[in-house]
C-alpha positions as semicolon CSV with decimal commas, in nm:
position;residue;x (nm);y (nm);z (nm)
1;M;1,908;-12,096;13,156
2;S;1,952;-12,150;13,539
3;A;2,150;-11,887;13,756
4;E;2,495;-12,037;13,926
5;I;2,364;-12,109;14,266
6;S;2,617;-11,969;14,569
7;C;2,583;-11,903;14,918
8;P;2,696;-11,583;15,121
9;T;2,993;-11,639;15,320
10;P;2,912;-11,787;15,675
11;V;3,050;-11,621;16,008
12;V;3,079;-11,732;16,295
13;K;3,229;-11,493;16,586
14;N;3,502;-11,702;16,815
15;G;3,491;-11,949;16,570
16;V;3,703;-12,091;16,270
17;R;3,672;-12,290;15,913
18;F;3,796;-12,639;16,003
19;E;3,659;-12,803;15,666
20;G;3,583;-12,680;15,349
21;G;3,720;-12,502;15,103
22;P;3,739;-12,076;15,116
23;P;3,497;-11,880;14,966
24;P;3,262;-11,867;14,712
25;Y;3,092;-12,146;14,826
26;K;2,913;-12,280;14,481
27;H;2,604;-12,540;14,518
28;L;2,652;-12,894;14,744
29;S;2,998;-12,762;14,884
30;S;3,006;-12,790;15,242
31;V;3,175;-12,610;15,530
32;T;3,235;-12,671;15,867
33;F;3,340;-12,487;16,186
34;R;3,459;-12,527;16,522
35;C;3,479;-12,320;16,836
36;N;3,767;-12,087;16,956
37;S;3,904;-12,257;17,305
38;G;3,666;-12,155;17,591
39;Y;3,378;-12,128;17,341
40;E;3,109;-12,386;17,300
41;M;2,904;-12,469;16,919
42;N;2,558;-12,376;16,924
43;G;2,358;-12,502;16,635
44;Q;2,485;-12,746;16,366
45;A;2,879;-12,731;16,302
46;T;2,854;-12,835;15,923
47;L;2,670;-12,601;15,647
48;T;2,564;-12,750;15,289
49;C;2,498;-12,535;15,038
50;E;2,166;-12,591;14,906
51;M;1,953;-12,430;14,627
52;N;1,766;-12,169;14,851
53;G;2,114;-12,124;15,108
54;W;2,294;-12,278;15,343
55;S;2,120;-12,602;15,471
56;A;2,128;-12,468;15,875
57;D;2,159;-12,146;16,046
58;V;2,510;-12,055;16,064
59;P;2,619;-12,185;16,388
60;S;2,739;-11,984;16,715
61;C;3,005;-12,008;16,972
62;I;2,897;-11,896;17,286
63;A;3,141;-11,863;17,607
64;G;3,162;-12,207;17,782
65;V;2,963;-12,288;18,149
66;G;3,238;-12,230;18,408
67;I;3,466;-11,969;18,182
68;H;3,531;-11,597;18,269
69;V;3,555;-11,351;18,024
70;G;3,774;-11,066;18,135
71;E;3,922;-11,019;18,475
72;E;3,659;-10,792;18,620
73;R;3,633;-10,831;18,997
74;L;3,395;-10,677;19,223
75;G;3,466;-10,567;19,570
């Protein structure tokens, strides 16, 4: 007997699941993320649950170039 293959729920800060079903993520299920407005994807947006875990590292969403975070002003 083989154990059922599953992958942990990926969490993408400043991003949301765009395609794919909700957890649990079983073998060969896929999930695609997109970043919130003002953030850019760093990494692969689509992940597939494989025998040894996700097909790639969970992506991150980073503040886009030219985007100001917060309202801090000096002077």
